[in-house]
ZATORLO-849297 format. One line per field, with one value per residue (C-alpha): z, x, y. Coordinates in Angstrom, 3 decimals. Layout:
w = Z|...
u = X|...
v = Y|...
***
This chain:
w = 211.758|212.630|216.117|216.143|215.281|218.119|220.724|223.406|221.682|223.897|227.011|225.663|224.707|228.047|230.091|228.204|228.220|232.001|232.305|230.202|231.978|235.407|234.306|232.827|236.092|237.940|235.520|235.143|237.915|240.244|239.455|242.707|241.326|240.621|238.341|238.731|235.499|233.185|235.030|235.028|231.257|230.607|232.734|231.337|227.813|228.566|231.030|229.064|227.755|224.258|222.937|223.568|220.227|219.915|223.339|222.984|219.612|221.230|224.001|221.617|219.298|222.220|223.516|220.021|220.153|223.804|225.528|228.796|228.842|232.202|231.162|227.981|229.671|229.968|226.235|225.425|227.569|225.917|222.591|224.068|225.360|221.869|220.406|222.944|222.231|218.530|219.246|221.399|218.655|215.890|217.659|217.794|215.709|213.537|212.628|212.635|214.988|216.809|219.847|221.144|221.662|223.372|224.258|226.003|225.162|223.642|225.626|224.172|224.915|228.585|229.215|226.362|223.242|224.869|227.631|225.141|223.073|226.189|227.302|223.948|224.127|227.656|226.685|223.773|226.025|228.857|226.498|226.003|229.675|230.523|228.081|229.358|233.088|234.181|236.596|233.915|231.436|233.267|232.013|228.506|227.114|226.308|222.598|222.512|224.401|222.105|219.029|220.289|221.093|217.609|216.014|217.918|217.355|213.616|213.432|215.299|213.366|209.910|208.236|209.993|211.621|211.193|207.541|206.943|208.725|206.662|203.358|204.703|205.434|202.076|200.235|201.701|198.974|196.233|193.923|194.650|193.042|194.701|195.732|197.693|199.380|200.257|201.698|203.905|205.344|205.861|207.589|209.660|211.107|209.788|210.984|214.694|214.382|212.613|215.255|217.974|216.423|215.693|219.253|220.635|218.329|219.477|223.172|222.804|221.347|217.882|215.421|211.876|210.401|213.074|212.777|209.040|209.549|212.177|210.071|207.159|209.526|211.005|207.618|206.456|209.538|209.845|206.488|207.126|210.403|208.724|205.895|208.484|210.354|207.123|206.488|210.057|209.667|207.029|208.303|211.985|215.032|216.653|220.078|219.900|218.483|220.995|218.387|215.608|212.279|208.840|209.696|206.733|204.245|205.947|205.756|202.209|203.229|200.800|201.940|200.409|200.531|198.943|196.097|195.387|197.116|200.328|198.810|197.161|200.278|202.373|199.948|200.125|203.897|203.763|201.392|203.703|206.696|204.793|203.859|207.486|208.752|205.998|207.052|210.463|209.007|210.327|213.890|216.256|218.311|220.498|217.577|217.612|219.395|216.557|213.990|215.770|216.249|212.485|211.927|214.681|213.107|209.865|211.278|214.305|214.216|210.472
u = 154.341|155.446|155.362|159.154|159.276|156.868|158.933|160.077|158.690|155.649|157.776|160.340|157.752|155.970|159.170|160.458|157.034|156.923|160.328|159.201|155.853|157.479|160.124|157.517|155.613|158.790|159.903|156.615|155.724|152.883|149.353|149.396|152.062|150.869|149.088|147.467|145.467|148.488|150.065|146.754|146.475|150.053|149.769|146.313|147.691|151.177|150.120|147.063|148.791|150.053|152.560|155.613|157.091|159.476|161.120|161.279|163.012|165.519|166.194|166.351|168.784|171.044|170.922|171.650|175.078|175.836|174.092|172.159|168.369|168.228|170.845|169.042|165.634|165.646|166.193|163.712|161.100|161.870|160.941|157.596|156.974|157.559|155.259|152.515|152.728|152.230|149.179|147.545|147.986|146.973|143.668|142.710|139.746|142.124|144.011|142.391|139.513|139.521|137.342|139.116|142.705|143.910|140.366|139.284|138.359|141.143|142.863|140.911|137.622|138.551|140.574|139.559|141.463|143.615|144.844|145.444|147.678|149.598|149.907|151.444|153.795|154.805|155.566|157.764|159.704|159.902|161.458|164.514|164.614|164.709|167.524|169.666|169.339|172.833|171.732|169.589|172.377|175.676|176.731|177.135|179.704|178.458|179.135|176.832|174.062|174.300|174.169|171.039|169.353|170.235|168.760|165.481|165.142|165.667|163.181|160.527|160.961|160.815|162.758|160.905|157.508|156.371|157.345|155.442|152.368|152.425|152.468|149.849|147.512|148.182|147.500|144.068|141.498|144.124|145.767|149.487|152.392|154.311|157.209|154.854|153.171|156.585|157.664|154.563|154.946|158.700|158.558|155.363|155.888|159.073|161.403|160.702|160.876|164.214|165.428|164.443|166.642|169.497|169.392|169.681|172.597|174.455|173.816|174.761|178.131|177.557|180.436|180.028|178.945|176.309|175.045|174.597|172.744|170.441|169.853|168.658|166.505|164.917|164.099|162.340|160.258|159.329|157.582|156.178|154.677|152.766|151.545|150.205|148.507|146.816|145.584|144.326|142.386|140.374|140.153|141.143|138.975|138.275|137.827|141.252|142.868|141.262|140.379|137.886|138.613|137.881|139.292|141.673|138.878|136.594|139.290|140.308|143.901|146.400|147.661|149.260|145.983|144.052|146.533|147.514|144.861|145.042|146.638|149.496|149.977|150.277|152.837|154.810|154.846|156.036|158.855|159.966|160.027|162.099|164.553|164.678|165.511|168.083|169.810|170.513|172.439|175.849|174.472|174.379|171.547|171.347|169.456|166.792|164.243|164.606|164.052|160.908|159.633|159.900|157.541|155.260|155.055|153.580|151.420|149.852|146.079|146.102
v = 245.732|242.222|240.762|240.832|244.523|245.319|243.448|245.856|248.934|249.460|249.027|251.479|254.086|253.759|254.016|257.056|258.711|258.236|259.887|262.845|263.228|263.201|265.701|268.068|267.894|268.922|271.609|273.511|275.989|275.028|276.165|278.133|280.471|284.005|284.800|281.397|281.316|281.284|278.380|276.546|277.043|275.949|272.812|272.012|271.603|270.291|267.607|266.503|263.397|262.776|260.277|262.511|261.441|264.394|264.100|260.322|260.682|263.030|260.515|257.543|259.338|260.196|256.630|255.280|256.896|256.189|259.103|259.040|259.510|261.295|263.830|264.887|265.221|269.048|269.371|266.614|268.360|271.692|270.099|269.057|272.582|273.990|271.338|272.070|275.794|275.071|272.896|275.587|278.160|275.716|275.096|278.779|280.011|282.058|278.879|275.399|276.277|272.935|272.284|269.172|268.110|264.935|264.004|267.199|270.810|272.880|275.617|278.527|276.746|276.525|279.679|281.985|282.972|285.644|283.355|280.523|282.812|283.804|280.159|279.276|282.250|281.287|277.688|278.715|281.070|278.527|275.977|278.188|279.150|275.444|274.681|277.562|276.872|275.917|273.201|271.522|270.859|271.191|267.738|269.180|271.577|275.066|274.464|271.425|273.216|276.220|273.978|272.237|275.558|276.791|273.655|273.934|277.687|277.253|274.366|276.364|279.597|281.174|278.386|275.597|275.231|278.853|278.907|275.681|276.998|280.194|278.329|275.913|278.848|280.442|277.190|276.396|275.898|276.081|273.584|273.438|271.603|268.795|271.050|273.308|270.363|268.919|272.280|272.502|269.015|269.053|272.433|272.595|269.092|267.570|270.324|269.815|266.028|266.312|268.780|266.297|263.625|266.026|267.379|263.857|263.113|266.235|265.613|261.960|262.904|261.442|261.521|262.860|259.515|258.911|262.475|262.041|258.752|260.232|263.323|261.201|259.147|262.267|263.806|260.665|259.970|263.647|263.544|260.059|261.291|264.120|261.895|259.457|262.302|263.368|259.828|259.469|262.707|260.854|257.278|257.543|256.900|260.271|258.651|257.017|260.134|262.464|265.082|265.699|264.040|265.475|268.900|268.974|268.400|270.915|273.584|272.594|271.908|270.454|267.053|263.997|261.999|264.868|265.232|261.628|259.531|257.493|254.383|256.271|258.387|255.218|253.831|257.056|256.790|253.176|254.125|256.922|254.582|252.025|254.763|255.944|252.458|251.945|255.157|253.603|250.655|251.830|252.069|249.093|247.606|250.707|252.283|249.550|251.785|254.293|251.548|250.399|253.951|254.468|251.544|252.775|256.253|254.961|252.167|253.856|253.410|252.630
***
């Protein structure tokens, strides 16, 4: 990433992350609510930090087509709640069996497996409760809200993240073809990233051309994001990442680096990012944060 491409990105990411963090703090019930333990578990994982890439992509996509960041916050935060639920469940012994997430013990290590499962369930449900609260999205027409909810539900379900996770589990320790690997990556990770961008486009009032551009952008960076994650699992700094590295190899997971090597996987990621940026050509300078985020996705900690 050149100095020019970095200009303004850190400030943008920090400002939007601050908006999301403050909104999540407001939206989630207090820990003193009864029964206290579930609210403690939910807030423990949700407010533990993280880059907030999905909500920021939602905000940036909306802003790229003239939308307002504050107005899309409930939907952006709902995306983060869905993401956090998936992380809690991914970390469970029955799945990836991780002990650390975002630099501290995972939910099931602190609250037990049963409570971690319930915390994940609660976050997924809360995401849709948040998006359907009248006072949280009254700026938008019912049709737009329903379309966004549909997009996120699809991306989180059978034909998105869950489907990808199923095939990922089934493929451990096996040799798979490229189509299967592509399916895993574009569904277990890419689907929610694409939905984040598409949700922002809808809420921002994008026309058909802009929607198509943002859709292509979202598909490309969704896959690039997962490829980068796979590379970082091999070469990343566990202290910077806040989680244990080498998990994919230990669990015999199929990844782009494991099937084509790190160098070719990096090149694939670079190609995807170039395609993502090219897709934004019809959009004006309001889409610059999206262009810079695409570069950030592939070059973070590499």
